[in-house]
C-alpha positions, 0 to 999 in steps of 0.5 A: 168129505166136501165136494172140493175134497172129493174132487181133490182126491179124485184128481190125486188118484188120477195124477199118475196117469198124466204121464201116459203117452196120449196115443196109448190112452183110452177115452177114460184115461184122457178124461182123467188127464183132463180132470187132473189138469182142471179141464172139466169141459174136455173131461166131460166130453171124453167121459161121454166116449168112455161111457159108450165104451164101458156103459156098465162100468160104475167107476166110469159112470161116477167119474163122468158124473163128478166131471159134470158136477164140476161144470154145474151140469147137475141133471147130466150128473144125476143121470150118470150117478143113477146108472151107477146106483142101478148097477150097485145100489150099495155103492157108497160113493155112487149113492152119495153123489146121486143124492148130492146131484138131486140136492143141486136139482132142488129135489130136496126130499128125495136127496135127503132120503137117498143120503140118509140111507147112505149114511145109515149104511156107511157112517163115513165123514163124506156121508155125514157132510153130504147129508148135512149139505142136503139139509142146508140146501133144503132151506131155513127149516132144515138148518137145525138138522144140518147143524145136528148132522155136522156136530155128529160128524165133528164128534166122530171125526175130531179136528176135521178141516172138512167139518169146520168148512161145513159149519162155516157153510151153516153159519153162512146160510144163517147169514152169521158171517163173522162165525162163518169167517172163523170156521173157514179160517179154522179149516185153513189152520187145520189144512192150508191146502184147501182151495174151496175153503179159501173161496168160501172165506173170500165170500164171507169177507165179501158179505161182511163188506156189504154190511160194513158201516164205514168206507174204511171197513168196506175196503178192508173186507173187500181187500181181504176177499181179493187176497183170498181169491188171488191166492186161489187163482194163483194156486189153482188157476183152473178153479173157475169159481174163484175167478168168478168171485174175484170178478164180482168183487172187482165189479162191485169196486167199479174196477171194470177192466180187472173184472172183465179179465176175471170173467173172461177167464171164467168164460174160458173155463166154463163156456157153457155157464151163461152167468159168465157171459152176463157178468163179462158183458156187464163189466165191459158195458158198465166200464164203457168198453163197448167193443168188448161188450158186444161178443158176450152180449151177442152170445147171450141174445143167441141163447135160450137157457133160463139165465140168459132169457131172464137177462135177455131184455137188458142184454138187448138194450146194452147190445143196442148201445154198444153197436151204436157206440161202435157206429154200427147203426144198422145192427143197433137199429135191428136189436132195438127193434127187437126190444120192448118199447117200455124197456128202452128208456129215454136213452135207449129210445133216443139211440134207437131213433138216431140209429134208424135215421143214421142207417137210412131206416124208416124215418116216420117210424122213428118219429112216431116212436119219439113222439110217443115218448115225448107225450109220455114225458111232457116235462122232459124239456131236453127230450121235447127239444131233441124231438123239435130238432129232429123234426127240423132236420126232416123239414116238418116245419109246422110240427117243429112250431107245434113242438117248441110252442108246447115245450115252452108251455110245459117248461116255463122256466127253461130258456126260450131263446132256442125254441123261438129260434127254431120257430122263427127258422121254420116260418122263414123256411116257409116264407112266412116272414112276418111270423119269422120276424116276430119269433126271431125278435123273441129269440134275441130278446131271450138270448142276446148272445145268439149270433144265429138269432140275429143273422136270421132276423136280418135275413127275415127283414131283408126278405121283406125288403126292409133293408134298413131294419136288417142293417140295424140288426147288423149294427147291434151285432157289431156293438155286442162284439159279434163281429169278432166271433161271427164276422161273416154274419155281421158282414151280411148286416153291412151288406143289407145297409149298403143295399138300402143306400144303393136303392136310395141311389146313395152310391158312395154311402152304399160303397162304404157299407159294402167295404165294411162287409168285405173287410169282415168277409172278403169272399162276399160275392154279393158285396162285390157285385153291388159295389160294381153296380155302384161304380158302374152307375157312377161311370167308374169303369175301372173300379166296376170291372175290378169288382166284377172280376172279384164277383167271378172269382167267388161266384164264377157262374154269376150271370149279371157280372158276366153280362155287365162286363161285356156291356162296359168292355171290361178286359 
């Protein structure tokens, strides 16, 4: 008898108890009801009470062990079975279950010894199958012994669906999946109520899909596998393994939402199995459902079991990105800080640095980490560019110049307009205008559509009092059509042209230039101010006052406007 068949018999034997009123039930009765309902987690807890009530009752111990076997708590199950064997060493069920628990715990020599002795004492189908499965679990060197045991079982118990399932498992272990498929299908023909056979048939289809040659074959086998798992989840909604296998196929097919639903059900049924949270987290994360990924990832990070520990580094990286995506930058920074630098990768490092900056963390620490990664990846042009941009926001201008200068050396084929722009802006911020002019000229030479390059080049010339050259840049921008897309920047060019004429005492020429500036930017206070100066110097009080008022409209605290309005008596 297979493990699934044993469980089914166990449930059938207990089914009549489910109608007993709860108030009249002992812990054992309630545990049996939970088993009948497929709630093995509750059953296991109730059997703890039942064993305390009847510590020498071997039937209770065996039932408690079976419930824990369903939950993959093999060490706990072994303890219960061993106690039952100690009470009655000749009990066939206790010995068989004890041997199967040992097998699941990889104590193969001991398991085979116990199950061989059980078969010698009782040549039941269940004992044949248990010994055969112990040989299967022991590895490839024991597969022939497993086959011989199953064949003997088949000879003694002809037309047994359980034997067909066992032979299917043998072929599955040998990776002969077409024969495994045949045996599982044979078992279902003999007994179409076998749930575990459908699960195993679905697994065979999945493995055949992995090895299929064409996309059509792959889809065909995956769809067949899903049909079987869908049947199982419909017929036995508490069958946790079916939900897990179903989720695995959805995940492979990149149907992340459906995968997440399957794994969420698995987690509900098997909350203590870390694999459920791992697969649920993967489904949500890979599908960019970051909000849904956080809860299972947090559970994984808080666990210490071997499976969670093995996945821990990946979980932390995934959790950091999920927190970041949800704009919880403090938590993102904290979890990234717990992750080894070598495991962060480029994306993780960028997000870590950004989370530090966005959460008000140690900017120097962020900068040091970024530099380390850039130095390790000198040919990554985007990475060095991002570092330069970060340094610029931190006003570390000489570092910006160094990074972008090095970037152009390491990435000679990459566009140079933006690097020269950053270099020029960094010189400008430190009032090194000649160097800024040189870099910004290079920027617009490499990117003639850069409005920012032209704009700051104008300002650099103006800062050097070279208003004529600043005005020329404005004319170039207008000729390239930038007065349509960036009118305020071009307006500055006309203002500088007006300033040059104003200094040359060409007030009418200055007013014409300022008028062009104001048509593009009607809120340009400086153009109104110099227009007012020009009118005042030509003794045109009315227009001077009119422009001074416009200055105060857009720059209410302008001292020159207030002073001159009083001086010429503007009302």
